[in-house]
FIFIMI-578188 format. One record per residue (C-alpha): residue number from 1; residue in one letter; y, x, z. Coordinates in nm, 3 decimals, always signed. Layout:
<rs>
    k  r    north     east       up
  NUM  A        Y        X        Z
...
</rs>
This chain:
<rs>
    k  r    north     east       up
    1  M   +0.000   +0.000   +0.000
    2  P   +0.342   +0.142   -0.093
    3  V   +0.576   +0.219   +0.193
    4  S   +0.951   +0.270   +0.171
    5  N   +1.196   +0.459   +0.391
    6  W   +1.549   +0.326   +0.435
    7  R   +1.670   +0.646   +0.279
    8  E   +1.965   +0.565   +0.057
    9  Q   +2.330   +0.529   +0.143
   10  V   +2.483   +0.303   -0.120
   11  Y   +2.846   +0.188   -0.102
   12  N   +2.842   +0.057   +0.254
   13  V   +2.476   -0.040   +0.287
   14  I   +2.170   +0.154   +0.392
   15  G   +1.877   +0.046   +0.185
   16  G   +1.547   +0.130   +0.031
   17  V   +1.395   +0.044   -0.301
   18  L   +1.058   -0.107   -0.216
   19  F   +0.952   -0.173   -0.575
   20  D   +1.140   -0.098   -0.895
   21  N   +1.053   -0.162   -1.257
   22  P   +1.121   +0.152   -1.462
   23  V   +1.218   -0.062   -1.763
   24  R   +1.578   -0.171   -1.698
   25  V   +1.631   -0.512   -1.858
   26  V   +1.841   -0.714   -1.612
   27  R   +2.212   -0.705   -1.689
   28  F   +2.472   -0.670   -1.411
   29  L   +2.809   -0.827   -1.498
   30  V   +3.137   -0.818   -1.303
   31  R   +3.481   -0.962   -1.375
   32  D   +3.750   -0.730   -1.509
   33  D   +4.120   -0.752   -1.423
   34  E   +4.163   -1.033   -1.677
   35  G   +3.871   -1.232   -1.533
   36  R   +3.628   -1.161   -1.821
   37  L   +3.267   -1.072   -1.744
   38  R   +3.187   -0.711   -1.834
   39  D   +2.868   -0.508   -1.811
   40  R   +2.888   -0.307   -1.484
   41  S   +2.725   -0.007   -1.653
   42  D   +3.034   +0.021   -1.880
   43  L   +3.255   +0.077   -1.576
   44  P   +3.264   +0.390   -1.359
   45  A   +3.064   +0.328   -1.044
   46  P   +3.236   +0.423   -0.719
   47  V   +2.896   +0.530   -0.586
   48  R   +2.533   +0.545   -0.688
   49  R   +2.370   +0.205   -0.658
   50  L   +2.015   +0.123   -0.555
   51  A   +1.931   +0.022   -0.910
   52  E   +2.026   +0.373   -1.026
   53  T   +1.787   +0.538   -0.780
   54  A   +1.454   +0.642   -0.930
   55  V   +1.139   +0.556   -0.738
   56  P   +0.797   +0.718   -0.761
   57  E   +0.539   +0.565   -0.995
   58  E   +0.342   +0.409   -0.709
   59  R   +0.645   +0.195   -0.625
   60  A   +0.704   +0.071   -0.979
   61  C   +0.687   -0.308   -1.005
   62  L   +0.395   -0.474   -1.173
   63  R   +0.434   -0.735   -1.444
   64  T   +0.772   -0.907   -1.449
   65  T   +0.953   -0.830   -1.122
   66  Q   +1.260   -0.614   -1.186
   67  F   +1.307   -0.493   -0.829
   68  V   +1.256   -0.557   -0.459
   69  H   +1.522   -0.392   -0.242
   70  H   +1.585   -0.400   +0.131
   71  V   +1.931   -0.333   +0.268
   72  W   +2.099   -0.306   +0.606
   73  I   +2.462   -0.417   +0.574
   74  P   +2.690   -0.295   +0.854
   75  P   +2.945   -0.525   +1.022
   76  G   +3.217   -0.626   +0.776
   77  G   +3.020   -0.490   +0.478
   78  V   +2.896   -0.648   +0.155
   79  H   +2.578   -0.578   -0.040
   80  V   +2.763   -0.504   -0.365
   81  R   +3.132   -0.426   -0.389
   82  E   +3.204   -0.694   -0.651
   83  L   +3.104   -1.053   -0.701
   84  H   +2.856   -1.014   -0.983
   85  V   +2.635   -1.204   -1.227
   86  H   +2.287   -1.151   -1.369
   87  P   +2.287   -1.352   -1.693
   88  D   +1.919   -1.285   -1.760
   89  A   +1.759   -1.291   -1.414
   90  E   +1.713   -1.505   -1.107
   91  E   +1.720   -1.364   -0.757
   92  L   +1.591   -1.451   -0.412
   93  V   +1.768   -1.318   -0.103
   94  L   +1.561   -1.323   +0.216
   95  I   +1.757   -1.260   +0.535
   96  S   +1.544   -1.042   +0.761
   97  A   +1.786   -0.984   +1.051
   98  G   +2.133   -1.074   +1.168
   99  T   +2.387   -1.323   +1.036
  100  G   +2.640   -1.334   +0.757
  101  E   +2.745   -1.543   +0.462
  102  I   +2.633   -1.567   +0.104
  103  E   +2.862   -1.672   -0.177
  104  I   +2.703   -1.830   -0.483
  105  D   +2.929   -1.967   -0.759
  106  G   +3.222   -2.012   -0.521
  107  Q   +3.023   -2.186   -0.248
  108  V   +3.000   -1.994   +0.079
  109  K   +2.714   -2.065   +0.318
  110  A   +2.630   -1.913   +0.655
  111  V   +2.294   -1.731   +0.663
  112  C   +2.077   -1.597   +0.943
  113  S   +1.738   -1.435   +0.993
  114  G   +1.468   -1.640   +0.822
  115  D   +1.697   -1.795   +0.558
  116  V   +1.621   -1.766   +0.187
  117  A   +1.885   -1.814   -0.083
  118  Y   +1.812   -1.874   -0.453
  119  I   +2.057   -1.732   -0.706
  120  P   +2.012   -1.877   -1.055
  121  P   +2.098   -1.686   -1.372
  122  M   +2.475   -1.664   -1.441
  123  A   +2.569   -1.746   -1.080
  124  E   +2.841   -1.518   -0.943
  125  H   +2.725   -1.399   -0.600
  126  T   +2.752   -1.160   -0.307
  127  L   +2.623   -1.128   +0.050
  128  R   +2.858   -1.037   +0.338
  129  N   +2.798   -0.937   +0.697
  130  T   +3.039   -1.138   +0.913
  131  S   +2.883   -1.039   +1.246
  132  P   +2.911   -0.737   +1.477
  133  E   +2.540   -0.654   +1.419
  134  L   +2.352   -0.517   +1.117
  135  L   +2.254   -0.774   +0.852
  136  G   +1.914   -0.712   +0.693
  137  A   +1.818   -0.863   +0.357
  138  F   +1.550   -0.834   +0.090
  139  F   +1.651   -0.889   -0.273
  140  V   +1.386   -0.992   -0.526
  141  N   +1.511   -0.995   -0.885
  142  V   +1.305   -1.136   -1.172
  143  P   +1.407   -1.140   -1.539
  144  V   +1.416   -1.474   -1.720
  145  G   +1.508   -1.573   -2.076
  146  D   +1.643   -1.275   -2.270
  147  G   +1.569   -1.039   -1.979
  148  L   +1.202   -1.134   -1.982
  149  R   +1.185   -1.106   -2.362
  150  R   +1.337   -0.755   -2.345
  151  L   +1.093   -0.653   -2.072
  152  L   +0.794   -0.772   -2.274
  153  A   +0.923   -0.593   -2.583
  154  E   +1.015   -0.265   -2.409
  155  D   +0.743   -0.216   -2.149
  156  P   +0.407   -0.103   -2.290
  157  R   +0.233   -0.220   -1.971
  158  H   +0.281   -0.579   -2.083
  159  A   +0.060   -0.762   -2.325
  160  Q   +0.108   -1.129   -2.414
  161  E   -0.232   -1.219   -2.270
  162  D   -0.126   -1.074   -1.931
  163  L   +0.128   -1.355   -1.886
  164  R   -0.107   -1.647   -1.955
</rs>
């Protein structure tokens, strides 16, 4: 069974990549100064992000999962600096410890340990720690639509019969 260490310091979170698909197909969009969605990879990153951290082969995702990350967000922190969108993926956020708030398409909801939030494709989102304690969360990101088609086309591990 793969094991991860919480070994990465990313922006203001401490996190570990539990599983990561080496074929990058999920797009990460943020709004520019004019409010248009732009691909985050076209913009200079202030820091290295979890998705840019290579993982050993034994922690590469199987089949269609893009990644599973765990983060510890310190008080007042956010999981990603910008509100962002995945146009070709859906995401589950499982709160493992602490309290905070999640924003999904302009709606803000309080979250606490044991909560699960679903983020559909094209939903602008972020997770914030609003408490004085660490906020723990798992992120599970799965390509859909064009993301899944790109994964199937680009990853030799996939065969059509595998998905039936």
